[in-house]
PDB file of N, CA, C and O in Angstrom, chain B, residues numbered from 101:
ATOM      1  N   UNK B 101     -16.073   6.612   1.090  1.00  0.00           N
ATOM      2  CA  UNK B 101     -16.661   5.366   0.623  1.00  0.00           C
ATOM      3  C   UNK B 101     -17.644   6.201  -0.540  1.00  0.00           C
ATOM      4  O   UNK B 101     -18.065   7.339  -0.336  1.00  0.00           O
ATOM      5  N   UNK B 102     -17.922   5.409  -1.791  1.00  0.00           N
ATOM      6  CA  UNK B 102     -18.658   5.784  -2.998  1.00  0.00           C
ATOM      7  C   UNK B 102     -20.118   6.063  -2.337  1.00  0.00           C
ATOM      8  O   UNK B 102     -20.479   5.383  -1.376  1.00  0.00           O
ATOM      9  N   UNK B 103     -20.977   7.122  -2.899  1.00  0.00           N
ATOM     10  CA  UNK B 103     -22.717   6.634  -2.316  1.00  0.00           C
ATOM     11  C   UNK B 103     -23.118   6.037  -3.323  1.00  0.00           C
ATOM     12  O   UNK B 103     -22.655   5.936  -4.459  1.00  0.00           O
ATOM     13  N   UNK B 104     -24.321   5.510  -2.672  1.00  0.00           N
ATOM     14  CA  UNK B 104     -25.302   4.410  -3.606  1.00  0.00           C
ATOM     15  C   UNK B 104     -25.406   4.950  -5.206  1.00  0.00           C
ATOM     16  O   UNK B 104     -25.302   4.154  -6.140  1.00  0.00           O
ATOM     17  N   UNK B 105     -25.607   6.298  -5.396  1.00  0.00           N
ATOM     18  CA  UNK B 105     -25.679   6.827  -6.752  1.00  0.00           C
ATOM     19  C   UNK B 105     -24.100   6.348  -7.918  1.00  0.00           C
ATOM     20  O   UNK B 105     -23.877   6.127  -9.108  1.00  0.00           O
ATOM     21  N   UNK B 106     -23.388   6.399  -6.665  1.00  0.00           N
ATOM     22  CA  UNK B 106     -21.722   6.442  -7.393  1.00  0.00           C
ATOM     23  C   UNK B 106     -21.542   4.811  -7.919  1.00  0.00           C
ATOM     24  O   UNK B 106     -20.631   4.502  -8.686  1.00  0.00           O
ATOM     25  N   UNK B 107     -22.577   3.773  -7.379  1.00  0.00           N
ATOM     26  CA  UNK B 107     -21.801   2.578  -7.858  1.00  0.00           C
ATOM     27  C   UNK B 107     -22.124   2.173  -9.249  1.00  0.00           C
ATOM     28  O   UNK B 107     -23.034   2.613  -9.952  1.00  0.00           O
ATOM     29  N   UNK B 108     -21.331   1.358  -9.510  1.00  0.00           N
ATOM     30  CA  UNK B 108     -21.338   0.694 -11.160  1.00  0.00           C
ATOM     31  C   UNK B 108     -22.051  -0.716 -10.866  1.00  0.00           C
ATOM     32  O   UNK B 108     -21.571  -1.691 -10.288  1.00  0.00           O
ATOM     33  N   UNK B 109     -23.308  -0.558 -11.413  1.00  0.00           N
ATOM     34  CA  UNK B 109     -23.995  -1.820 -11.334  1.00  0.00           C
ATOM     35  C   UNK B 109     -23.486  -2.823 -12.949  1.00  0.00           C
ATOM     36  O   UNK B 109     -23.373  -2.376 -14.090  1.00  0.00           O
ATOM     37  N   UNK B 110     -23.297  -4.079 -12.517  1.00  0.00           N
ATOM     38  CA  UNK B 110     -22.964  -4.818 -14.179  1.00  0.00           C
ATOM     39  C   UNK B 110     -23.538  -6.075 -13.712  1.00  0.00           C
ATOM     40  O   UNK B 110     -23.909  -6.332 -12.567  1.00  0.00           O
ATOM     41  N   UNK B 111     -23.572  -6.988 -14.961  1.00  0.00           N
ATOM     42  CA  UNK B 111     -24.072  -8.365 -14.567  1.00  0.00           C
ATOM     43  C   UNK B 111     -23.007  -9.256 -15.253  1.00  0.00           C
ATOM     44  O   UNK B 111     -22.160  -8.849 -16.047  1.00  0.00           O
ATOM     45  N   UNK B 112     -23.221 -10.889 -14.712  1.00  0.00           N
ATOM     46  CA  UNK B 112     -21.655 -11.412 -15.216  1.00  0.00           C
ATOM     47  C   UNK B 112     -22.357 -13.120 -14.740  1.00  0.00           C
ATOM     48  O   UNK B 112     -23.477 -13.610 -14.597  1.00  0.00           O
ATOM     49  N   UNK B 113     -21.150 -13.500 -14.644  1.00  0.00           N
ATOM     50  CA  UNK B 113     -21.434 -14.828 -14.394  1.00  0.00           C
ATOM     51  C   UNK B 113     -20.197 -15.882 -13.554  1.00  0.00           C
ATOM     52  O   UNK B 113     -19.029 -15.881 -13.944  1.00  0.00           O
ATOM     53  N   UNK B 114     -20.601 -16.631 -12.529  1.00  0.00           N
ATOM     54  CA  UNK B 114     -19.680 -16.774 -11.842  1.00  0.00           C
ATOM     55  C   UNK B 114     -18.664 -17.997 -12.497  1.00  0.00           C
ATOM     56  O   UNK B 114     -19.202 -19.051 -12.834  1.00  0.00           O
ATOM     57  N   UNK B 115     -17.332 -17.846 -12.650  1.00  0.00           N
ATOM     58  CA  UNK B 115     -16.395 -18.400 -13.132  1.00  0.00           C
ATOM     59  C   UNK B 115     -15.560 -19.477 -12.307  1.00  0.00           C
ATOM     60  O   UNK B 115     -14.897 -20.413 -12.754  1.00  0.00           O
ATOM     61  N   UNK B 116     -15.723 -19.178 -11.265  1.00  0.00           N
ATOM     62  CA  UNK B 116     -14.738 -20.031  -9.964  1.00  0.00           C
ATOM     63  C   UNK B 116     -15.144 -19.376  -8.731  1.00  0.00           C
ATOM     64  O   UNK B 116     -15.462 -18.187  -8.705  1.00  0.00           O
ATOM     65  N   UNK B 117     -15.138 -20.078  -7.779  1.00  0.00           N
ATOM     66  CA  UNK B 117     -15.302 -20.070  -6.243  1.00  0.00           C
ATOM     67  C   UNK B 117     -14.224 -20.371  -5.539  1.00  0.00           C
ATOM     68  O   UNK B 117     -13.612 -21.431  -5.666  1.00  0.00           O
ATOM     69  N   UNK B 118     -13.842 -19.218  -4.544  1.00  0.00           N
ATOM     70  CA  UNK B 118     -12.801 -18.978  -3.711  1.00  0.00           C
ATOM     71  C   UNK B 118     -12.983 -18.835  -2.347  1.00  0.00           C
ATOM     72  O   UNK B 118     -14.128 -18.440  -2.128  1.00  0.00           O
ATOM     73  N   UNK B 119     -12.162 -19.030  -1.074  1.00  0.00           N
ATOM     74  CA  UNK B 119     -12.435 -19.279  -0.196  1.00  0.00           C
ATOM     75  C   UNK B 119     -13.022 -17.913   0.502  1.00  0.00           C
ATOM     76  O   UNK B 119     -12.929 -16.827  -0.069  1.00  0.00           O
ATOM     77  N   UNK B 120     -13.702 -18.085   1.930  1.00  0.00           N
ATOM     78  CA  UNK B 120     -14.194 -16.885   2.456  1.00  0.00           C
ATOM     79  C   UNK B 120     -14.995 -16.311   1.596  1.00  0.00           C
ATOM     80  O   UNK B 120     -14.644 -15.156   1.353  1.00  0.00           O
ATOM     81  N   UNK B 121     -16.538 -16.883   0.681  1.00  0.00           N
ATOM     82  CA  UNK B 121     -17.223 -16.430   0.244  1.00  0.00           C
ATOM     83  C   UNK B 121     -16.524 -15.154  -0.983  1.00  0.00           C
ATOM     84  O   UNK B 121     -16.963 -14.049  -1.302  1.00  0.00           O
ATOM     85  N   UNK B 122     -15.843 -15.569  -1.229  1.00  0.00           N
ATOM     86  CA  UNK B 122     -15.319 -14.917  -2.769  1.00  0.00           C
ATOM     87  C   UNK B 122     -15.693 -15.321  -3.919  1.00  0.00           C
ATOM     88  O   UNK B 122     -16.018 -16.507  -3.852  1.00  0.00           O
ATOM     89  N   UNK B 123     -15.820 -14.812  -5.138  1.00  0.00           N
ATOM     90  CA  UNK B 123     -16.160 -15.435  -6.320  1.00  0.00           C
ATOM     91  C   UNK B 123     -15.220 -14.932  -7.441  1.00  0.00           C
ATOM     92  O   UNK B 123     -14.956 -13.747  -7.238  1.00  0.00           O
ATOM     93  N   UNK B 124     -14.634 -15.408  -8.531  1.00  0.00           N
ATOM     94  CA  UNK B 124     -14.260 -14.729  -9.501  1.00  0.00           C
ATOM     95  C   UNK B 124     -15.434 -14.490 -10.338  1.00  0.00           C
ATOM     96  O   UNK B 124     -16.284 -15.378 -10.272  1.00  0.00           O
ATOM     97  N   UNK B 125     -15.701 -13.439 -11.158  1.00  0.00           N
ATOM     98  CA  UNK B 125     -16.638 -13.009 -12.060  1.00  0.00           C
ATOM     99  C   UNK B 125     -16.426 -12.679 -13.320  1.00  0.00           C
ATOM    100  O   UNK B 125     -15.504 -11.904 -13.577  1.00  0.00           O
ATOM    101  N   UNK B 126     -17.167 -13.156 -14.249  1.00  0.00           N
ATOM    102  CA  UNK B 126     -16.910 -12.737 -15.532  1.00  0.00           C
ATOM    103  C   UNK B 126     -17.988 -11.804 -16.114  1.00  0.00           C
ATOM    104  O   UNK B 126     -19.035 -12.373 -16.424  1.00  0.00           O
ATOM    105  N   UNK B 127     -17.920 -10.331 -16.341  1.00  0.00           N
ATOM    106  CA  UNK B 127     -18.464  -9.815 -16.578  1.00  0.00           C
ATOM    107  C   UNK B 127     -19.150  -9.652 -18.059  1.00  0.00           C
ATOM    108  O   UNK B 127     -18.464  -9.600 -19.080  1.00  0.00           O
ATOM    109  N   UNK B 128     -20.533  -9.580 -18.059  1.00  0.00           N
ATOM    110  CA  UNK B 128     -20.991  -9.161 -19.752  1.00  0.00           C
ATOM    111  C   UNK B 128     -20.310  -8.780 -20.666  1.00  0.00           C
ATOM    112  O   UNK B 128     -20.331  -9.299 -21.782  1.00  0.00           O
ATOM    113  N   UNK B 129     -19.403  -7.544 -20.246  1.00  0.00           N
ATOM    114  CA  UNK B 129     -18.424  -7.369 -21.361  1.00  0.00           C
ATOM    115  C   UNK B 129     -17.073  -8.082 -21.472  1.00  0.00           C
ATOM    116  O   UNK B 129     -16.285  -7.565 -22.264  1.00  0.00           O
ATOM    117  N   UNK B 130     -16.652  -9.207 -20.803  1.00  0.00           N
ATOM    118  CA  UNK B 130     -15.632  -9.872 -20.838  1.00  0.00           C
ATOM    119  C   UNK B 130     -14.460 -10.055 -19.644  1.00  0.00           C
ATOM    120  O   UNK B 130     -13.597 -10.897 -19.396  1.00  0.00           O
ATOM    121  N   UNK B 131     -14.965  -8.653 -18.977  1.00  0.00           N
ATOM    122  CA  UNK B 131     -13.683  -8.697 -17.743  1.00  0.00           C
ATOM    123  C   UNK B 131     -13.972  -9.380 -16.703  1.00  0.00           C
ATOM    124  O   UNK B 131     -15.081  -9.638 -16.236  1.00  0.00           O
ATOM    125  N   UNK B 132     -12.650  -9.754 -16.244  1.00  0.00           N
ATOM    126  CA  UNK B 132     -13.206 -10.850 -14.458  1.00  0.00           C
ATOM    127  C   UNK B 132     -12.869  -9.632 -13.418  1.00  0.00           C
ATOM    128  O   UNK B 132     -12.132  -8.651 -13.324  1.00  0.00           O
ATOM    129  N   UNK B 133     -13.782 -10.259 -12.776  1.00  0.00           N
ATOM    130  CA  UNK B 133     -13.569  -9.392 -11.568  1.00  0.00           C
ATOM    131  C   UNK B 133     -13.487 -10.288  -9.836  1.00  0.00           C
ATOM    132  O   UNK B 133     -14.047 -11.382  -9.762  1.00  0.00           O
ATOM    133  N   UNK B 134     -12.989  -9.889  -8.955  1.00  0.00           N
ATOM    134  CA  UNK B 134     -12.981 -10.380  -7.709  1.00  0.00           C
ATOM    135  C   UNK B 134     -14.301  -9.939  -6.849  1.00  0.00           C
ATOM    136  O   UNK B 134     -14.377  -8.765  -6.488  1.00  0.00           O
ATOM    137  N   UNK B 135     -15.321 -10.840  -6.522  1.00  0.00           N
ATOM    138  CA  UNK B 135     -16.340 -10.425  -6.014  1.00  0.00           C
ATOM    139  C   UNK B 135     -16.602 -11.177  -4.493  1.00  0.00           C
ATOM    140  O   UNK B 135     -16.126 -12.277  -4.212  1.00  0.00           O
ATOM    141  N   UNK B 136     -17.345 -10.465  -3.689  1.00  0.00           N
ATOM    142  CA  UNK B 136     -17.569 -10.771  -2.422  1.00  0.00           C
ATOM    143  C   UNK B 136     -19.132 -11.049  -2.205  1.00  0.00           C
ATOM    144  O   UNK B 136     -19.726 -10.556  -3.164  1.00  0.00           O
ATOM    145  N   UNK B 137     -19.801 -11.501  -1.532  1.00  0.00           N
ATOM    146  CA  UNK B 137     -21.117 -11.969  -1.028  1.00  0.00           C
ATOM    147  C   UNK B 137     -21.408 -10.729  -0.221  1.00  0.00           C
ATOM    148  O   UNK B 137     -20.751 -10.604   0.812  1.00  0.00           O
ATOM    149  N   UNK B 138     -22.265  -9.809  -0.514  1.00  0.00           N
ATOM    150  CA  UNK B 138     -23.278  -9.023   0.254  1.00  0.00           C
ATOM    151  C   UNK B 138     -23.568  -9.714   1.669  1.00  0.00           C
ATOM    152  O   UNK B 138     -23.518 -10.926   1.876  1.00  0.00           O
ATOM    153  N   UNK B 139     -23.900  -8.655   2.666  1.00  0.00           N
ATOM    154  CA  UNK B 139     -24.463  -8.895   3.733  1.00  0.00           C
ATOM    155  C   UNK B 139     -25.687  -9.708   3.836  1.00  0.00           C
ATOM    156  O   UNK B 139     -25.595 -10.731   4.515  1.00  0.00           O
ATOM    157  N   UNK B 140     -26.829  -9.434   3.278  1.00  0.00           N
ATOM    158  CA  UNK B 140     -27.657  -9.709   3.284  1.00  0.00           C
ATOM    159  C   UNK B 140     -27.926 -11.241   2.334  1.00  0.00           C
ATOM    160  O   UNK B 140     -28.883 -12.008   2.440  1.00  0.00           O
ATOM    161  N   UNK B 141     -26.980 -11.327   1.600  1.00  0.00           N
ATOM    162  CA  UNK B 141     -26.867 -12.841   1.020  1.00  0.00           C
ATOM    163  C   UNK B 141     -26.810 -13.993   2.009  1.00  0.00           C
ATOM    164  O   UNK B 141     -27.376 -15.064   2.228  1.00  0.00           O
ATOM    165  N   UNK B 142     -25.539 -12.997   2.641  1.00  0.00           N
ATOM    166  CA  UNK B 142     -24.904 -14.077   3.748  1.00  0.00           C
ATOM    167  C   UNK B 142     -25.708 -14.423   4.677  1.00  0.00           C
ATOM    168  O   UNK B 142     -25.846 -15.588   5.050  1.00  0.00           O
ATOM    169  N   UNK B 143     -26.437 -13.245   5.234  1.00  0.00           N
ATOM    170  CA  UNK B 143     -27.741 -13.533   6.341  1.00  0.00           C
ATOM    171  C   UNK B 143     -28.468 -14.723   5.962  1.00  0.00           C
ATOM    172  O   UNK B 143     -28.370 -15.844   6.462  1.00  0.00           O
ATOM    173  N   UNK B 144     -29.340 -14.270   4.850  1.00  0.00           N
ATOM    174  CA  UNK B 144     -30.502 -15.173   4.016  1.00  0.00           C
ATOM    175  C   UNK B 144     -29.520 -16.785   3.610  1.00  0.00           C
ATOM    176  O   UNK B 144     -30.285 -17.609   3.108  1.00  0.00           O
ATOM    177  N   UNK B 145     -28.498 -17.154   3.701  1.00  0.00           N
ATOM    178  CA  UNK B 145     -27.864 -18.099   3.143  1.00  0.00           C
ATOM    179  C   UNK B 145     -27.986 -18.522   1.433  1.00  0.00           C
ATOM    180  O   UNK B 145     -28.072 -19.595   0.835  1.00  0.00           O
ATOM    181  N   UNK B 146     -27.950 -17.262   1.067  1.00  0.00           N
ATOM    182  CA  UNK B 146     -28.434 -17.449  -0.584  1.00  0.00           C
ATOM    183  C   UNK B 146     -26.916 -18.062  -1.482  1.00  0.00           C
ATOM    184  O   UNK B 146     -25.880 -17.516  -1.860  1.00  0.00           O
ATOM    185  N   UNK B 147     -27.424 -19.357  -1.547  1.00  0.00           N
ATOM    186  CA  UNK B 147     -26.214 -20.327  -2.420  1.00  0.00           C
ATOM    187  C   UNK B 147     -25.695 -19.445  -3.535  1.00  0.00           C
ATOM    188  O   UNK B 147     -26.456 -18.592  -3.990  1.00  0.00           O
ATOM    189  N   UNK B 148     -24.831 -19.534  -3.874  1.00  0.00           N
ATOM    190  CA  UNK B 148     -23.882 -19.189  -5.472  1.00  0.00           C
ATOM    191  C   UNK B 148     -22.861 -20.186  -5.918  1.00  0.00           C
ATOM    192  O   UNK B 148     -21.712 -20.282  -5.485  1.00  0.00           O
ATOM    193  N   UNK B 149     -23.497 -20.998  -6.948  1.00  0.00           N
ATOM    194  CA  UNK B 149     -22.690 -21.805  -7.255  1.00  0.00           C
ATOM    195  C   UNK B 149     -22.136 -21.172  -8.843  1.00  0.00           C
ATOM    196  O   UNK B 149     -22.465 -20.124  -9.400  1.00  0.00           O
ATOM    197  N   UNK B 150     -21.195 -22.234  -9.286  1.00  0.00           N
ATOM    198  CA  UNK B 150     -20.568 -22.217 -10.521  1.00  0.00           C
ATOM    199  C   UNK B 150     -21.471 -22.062 -11.809  1.00  0.00           C
ATOM    200  O   UNK B 150     -22.096 -23.080 -12.102  1.00  0.00           O
ATOM    201  N   UNK B 151     -21.659 -20.890 -12.684  1.00  0.00           N
ATOM    202  CA  UNK B 151     -22.257 -20.641 -13.662  1.00  0.00           C
ATOM    203  C   UNK B 151     -23.676 -19.598 -13.600  1.00  0.00           C
ATOM    204  O   UNK B 151     -24.393 -19.195 -14.517  1.00  0.00           O
ATOM    205  N   UNK B 152     -23.742 -19.343 -12.004  1.00  0.00           N
ATOM    206  CA  UNK B 152     -25.035 -18.468 -11.785  1.00  0.00           C
ATOM    207  C   UNK B 152     -24.733 -17.187 -12.203  1.00  0.00           C
ATOM    208  O   UNK B 152     -23.640 -16.706 -11.903  1.00  0.00           O
ATOM    209  N   UNK B 153     -25.597 -16.516 -12.897  1.00  0.00           N
ATOM    210  CA  UNK B 153     -25.825 -15.105 -13.487  1.00  0.00           C
ATOM    211  C   UNK B 153     -25.778 -14.273 -12.235  1.00  0.00           C
ATOM    212  O   UNK B 153     -26.536 -14.436 -11.279  1.00  0.00           O
ATOM    213  N   UNK B 154     -25.094 -13.624 -12.293  1.00  0.00           N
ATOM    214  CA  UNK B 154     -25.294 -12.384 -10.889  1.00  0.00           C
ATOM    215  C   UNK B 154     -25.064 -10.804 -11.121  1.00  0.00           C
ATOM    216  O   UNK B 154     -24.414 -10.384 -12.078  1.00  0.00           O
ATOM    217  N   UNK B 155     -25.687  -9.930 -10.111  1.00  0.00           N
ATOM    218  CA  UNK B 155     -25.582  -8.973 -10.371  1.00  0.00           C
ATOM    219  C   UNK B 155     -24.213  -8.256  -9.483  1.00  0.00           C
ATOM    220  O   UNK B 155     -23.870  -8.880  -8.480  1.00  0.00           O
ATOM    221  N   UNK B 156     -23.645  -7.322  -9.733  1.00  0.00           N
ATOM    222  CA  UNK B 156     -22.379  -7.045  -9.106  1.00  0.00           C
ATOM    223  C   UNK B 156     -22.314  -5.298  -9.046  1.00  0.00           C
ATOM    224  O   UNK B 156     -22.223  -4.695 -10.115  1.00  0.00           O
ATOM    225  N   UNK B 157     -22.363  -4.584  -7.828  1.00  0.00           N
ATOM    226  CA  UNK B 157     -21.768  -3.529  -7.631  1.00  0.00           C
ATOM    227  C   UNK B 157     -20.393  -3.384  -7.220  1.00  0.00           C
ATOM    228  O   UNK B 157     -19.872  -3.820  -6.192  1.00  0.00           O
ATOM    229  N   UNK B 158     -19.765  -2.579  -8.346  1.00  0.00           N
ATOM    230  CA  UNK B 158     -18.339  -1.716  -8.046  1.00  0.00           C
ATOM    231  C   UNK B 158     -18.253  -0.679  -7.866  1.00  0.00           C
ATOM    232  O   UNK B 158     -19.166   0.027  -8.295  1.00  0.00           O
ATOM    233  N   UNK B 159     -17.330  -0.157  -7.274  1.00  0.00           N
ATOM    234  CA  UNK B 159     -16.864   1.219  -7.188  1.00  0.00           C
ATOM    235  C   UNK B 159     -16.197   1.633  -7.995  1.00  0.00           C
ATOM    236  O   UNK B 159     -15.315   1.009  -8.585  1.00  0.00           O
ATOM    237  N   UNK B 160     -16.599   3.082  -8.202  1.00  0.00           N
ATOM    238  CA  UNK B 160     -15.816   3.824  -9.440  1.00  0.00           C
ATOM    239  C   UNK B 160     -14.324   3.471  -9.252  1.00  0.00           C
ATOM    240  O   UNK B 160     -13.645   3.153 -10.228  1.00  0.00           O
ATOM    241  N   UNK B 161     -13.811   3.525  -8.010  1.00  0.00           N
ATOM    242  CA  UNK B 161     -12.365   3.715  -7.730  1.00  0.00           C
ATOM    243  C   UNK B 161     -11.645   2.474  -7.766  1.00  0.00           C
ATOM    244  O   UNK B 161     -10.430   2.660  -7.829  1.00  0.00           O
ATOM    245  N   UNK B 162     -12.092   0.924  -7.741  1.00  0.00           N
ATOM    246  CA  UNK B 162     -11.622  -0.199  -8.137  1.00  0.00           C
ATOM    247  C   UNK B 162     -12.345  -1.134  -8.630  1.00  0.00           C
ATOM    248  O   UNK B 162     -13.018  -2.025  -8.111  1.00  0.00           O
ATOM    249  N   UNK B 163     -12.075  -0.751  -9.992  1.00  0.00           N
ATOM    250  CA  UNK B 163     -12.898  -1.765 -11.141  1.00  0.00           C
ATOM    251  C   UNK B 163     -12.270  -3.128 -11.205  1.00  0.00           C
ATOM    252  O   UNK B 163     -12.316  -3.810 -12.229  1.00  0.00           O
ATOM    253  N   UNK B 164     -11.676  -3.519 -10.086  1.00  0.00           N
ATOM    254  CA  UNK B 164     -11.161  -4.772 -10.080  1.00  0.00           C
ATOM    255  C   UNK B 164     -11.705  -5.799  -9.164  1.00  0.00           C
ATOM    256  O   UNK B 164     -11.231  -6.913  -8.939  1.00  0.00           O
ATOM    257  N   UNK B 165     -13.075  -5.107  -8.528  1.00  0.00           N
ATOM    258  CA  UNK B 165     -13.327  -5.981  -7.175  1.00  0.00           C
ATOM    259  C   UNK B 165     -14.647  -5.429  -7.268  1.00  0.00           C
ATOM    260  O   UNK B 165     -14.958  -4.399  -7.866  1.00  0.00           O
ATOM    261  N   UNK B 166     -15.474  -6.278  -6.561  1.00  0.00           N
ATOM    262  CA  UNK B 166     -17.060  -5.523  -6.414  1.00  0.00           C
ATOM    263  C   UNK B 166     -17.752  -6.597  -5.409  1.00  0.00           C
ATOM    264  O   UNK B 166     -17.063  -7.405  -4.787  1.00  0.00           O
ATOM    265  N   UNK B 167     -19.212  -6.542  -5.294  1.00  0.00           N
ATOM    266  CA  UNK B 167     -20.010  -7.272  -4.039  1.00  0.00           C
ATOM    267  C   UNK B 167     -21.085  -7.813  -5.094  1.00  0.00           C
ATOM    268  O   UNK B 167     -21.655  -7.184  -5.986  1.00  0.00           O
ATOM    269  N   UNK B 168     -21.178  -8.933  -4.795  1.00  0.00           N
ATOM    270  CA  UNK B 168     -22.622  -9.748  -5.486  1.00  0.00           C
ATOM    271  C   UNK B 168     -23.974  -9.395  -4.662  1.00  0.00           C
ATOM    272  O   UNK B 168     -24.271  -9.749  -3.522  1.00  0.00           O
ATOM    273  N   UNK B 169     -24.640  -8.664  -5.494  1.00  0.00           N
ATOM    274  CA  UNK B 169     -25.995  -8.493  -4.448  1.00  0.00           C
ATOM    275  C   UNK B 169     -27.391  -8.836  -5.256  1.00  0.00           C
ATOM    276  O   UNK B 169     -28.496  -8.326  -5.068  1.00  0.00           O
ATOM    277  N   UNK B 170     -27.033  -9.806  -6.170  1.00  0.00           N
ATOM    278  CA  UNK B 170     -28.332 -10.511  -6.453  1.00  0.00           C
ATOM    279  C   UNK B 170     -27.697 -11.783  -7.399  1.00  0.00           C
ATOM    280  O   UNK B 170     -26.597 -11.944  -7.927  1.00  0.00           O
ATOM    281  N   UNK B 171     -29.040 -12.670  -7.342  1.00  0.00           N
ATOM    282  CA  UNK B 171     -28.583 -13.730  -7.870  1.00  0.00           C
ATOM    283  C   UNK B 171     -29.639 -13.797  -8.898  1.00  0.00           C
ATOM    284  O   UNK B 171     -30.768 -13.396  -8.617  1.00  0.00           O
ATOM    285  N   UNK B 172     -29.409 -14.195  -9.881  1.00  0.00           N
ATOM    286  CA  UNK B 172     -30.629 -14.325 -11.241  1.00  0.00           C
ATOM    287  C   UNK B 172     -31.533 -15.754 -10.512  1.00  0.00           C
ATOM    288  O   UNK B 172     -31.108 -16.414  -9.563  1.00  0.00           O
ATOM    289  N   UNK B 173     -32.514 -15.931 -11.052  1.00  0.00           N
ATOM    290  CA  UNK B 173     -33.283 -17.188 -10.999  1.00  0.00           C
ATOM    291  C   UNK B 173     -33.151 -17.789 -12.412  1.00  0.00           C
ATOM    292  O   UNK B 173     -33.163 -17.259 -13.524  1.00  0.00           O
ATOM    293  N   UNK B 174     -32.996 -19.333 -11.924  1.00  0.00           N
ATOM    294  CA  UNK B 174     -32.646 -20.017 -13.427  1.00  0.00           C
ATOM    295  C   UNK B 174     -33.686 -20.540 -13.602  1.00  0.00           C
ATOM    296  O   UNK B 174     -34.495 -20.590 -12.676  1.00  0.00           O
ATOM    297  N   UNK B 175     -34.009 -21.162 -15.018  1.00  0.00           N
ATOM    298  CA  UNK B 175     -35.050 -21.573 -15.406  1.00  0.00           C
ATOM    299  C   UNK B 175     -35.216 -22.545 -15.035  1.00  0.00           C
ATOM    300  O   UNK B 175     -34.375 -23.443 -15.006  1.00  0.00           O
ATOM    301  N   UNK B 176     -36.955 -22.638 -14.454  1.00  0.00           N
ATOM    302  CA  UNK B 176     -37.891 -23.852 -14.021  1.00  0.00           C
ATOM    303  C   UNK B 176     -37.343 -24.067 -12.657  1.00  0.00           C
ATOM    304  O   UNK B 176     -37.411 -25.163 -12.101  1.00  0.00           O
ATOM    305  N   UNK B 177     -36.615 -22.664 -11.941  1.00  0.00           N
ATOM    306  CA  UNK B 177     -36.568 -23.016 -10.815  1.00  0.00           C
ATOM    307  C   UNK B 177     -37.795 -22.036 -10.134  1.00  0.00           C
ATOM    308  O   UNK B 177     -38.176 -21.002 -10.681  1.00  0.00           O
ATOM    309  N   UNK B 178     -38.422 -22.623  -8.652  1.00  0.00           N
ATOM    310  CA  UNK B 178     -40.129 -22.188  -8.213  1.00  0.00           C
ATOM    311  C   UNK B 178     -39.699 -20.573  -7.462  1.00  0.00           C
ATOM    312  O   UNK B 178     -38.741 -20.275  -6.749  1.00  0.00           O
ATOM    313  N   UNK B 179     -40.347 -20.104  -7.749  1.00  0.00           N
ATOM    314  CA  UNK B 179     -40.459 -18.526  -7.484  1.00  0.00           C
ATOM    315  C   UNK B 179     -40.860 -18.568  -5.948  1.00  0.00           C
ATOM    316  O   UNK B 179     -41.420 -19.577  -5.520  1.00  0.00           O
ATOM    317  N   UNK B 180     -40.598 -17.538  -5.142  1.00  0.00           N
ATOM    318  CA  UNK B 180     -40.751 -17.728  -3.651  1.00  0.00           C
ATOM    319  C   UNK B 180     -42.543 -17.004  -3.477  1.00  0.00           C
ATOM    320  O   UNK B 180     -43.155 -16.086  -4.022  1.00  0.00           O
ATOM    321  N   UNK B 181     -42.897 -18.170  -2.265  1.00  0.00           N
ATOM    322  CA  UNK B 181     -44.656 -17.673  -2.194  1.00  0.00           C
ATOM    323  C   UNK B 181     -44.671 -16.555  -1.347  1.00  0.00           C
ATOM    324  O   UNK B 181     -44.054 -16.348  -0.302  1.00  0.00           O
ATOM    325  N   UNK B 182     -45.726 -15.651  -2.161  1.00  0.00           N
ATOM    326  CA  UNK B 182     -45.865 -14.115  -1.642  1.00  0.00           C
ATOM    327  C   UNK B 182     -47.224 -14.382  -1.052  1.00  0.00           C
ATOM    328  O   UNK B 182     -48.115 -15.082  -1.534  1.00  0.00           O
ATOM    329  N   UNK B 183     -47.228 -13.779  -0.048  1.00  0.00           N
ATOM    330  CA  UNK B 183     -48.635 -13.264   0.847  1.00  0.00           C
ATOM    331  C   UNK B 183     -49.245 -12.093   0.654  1.00  0.00           C
ATOM    332  O   UNK B 183     -50.235 -11.795   1.322  1.00  0.00           O
TER     333      UNK B 183
END
């Protein structure tokens, strides 16, 4: 398994929602990859919709698959309350 520092982090846009919390993501460089939702995003019920801008982690061994680790906030979306 690749170590944390070996991961490739890229950003892209969701273009298709597939079953089992998988998504087709078009990266900013034009490539499309199959990505799944990370465990924390499932745990906290983070919703991903078509057109959302996301951050994807990929292994250097398989550049066709990745894990969605962050969803960018949309303009006008309220920020979380911090205490």
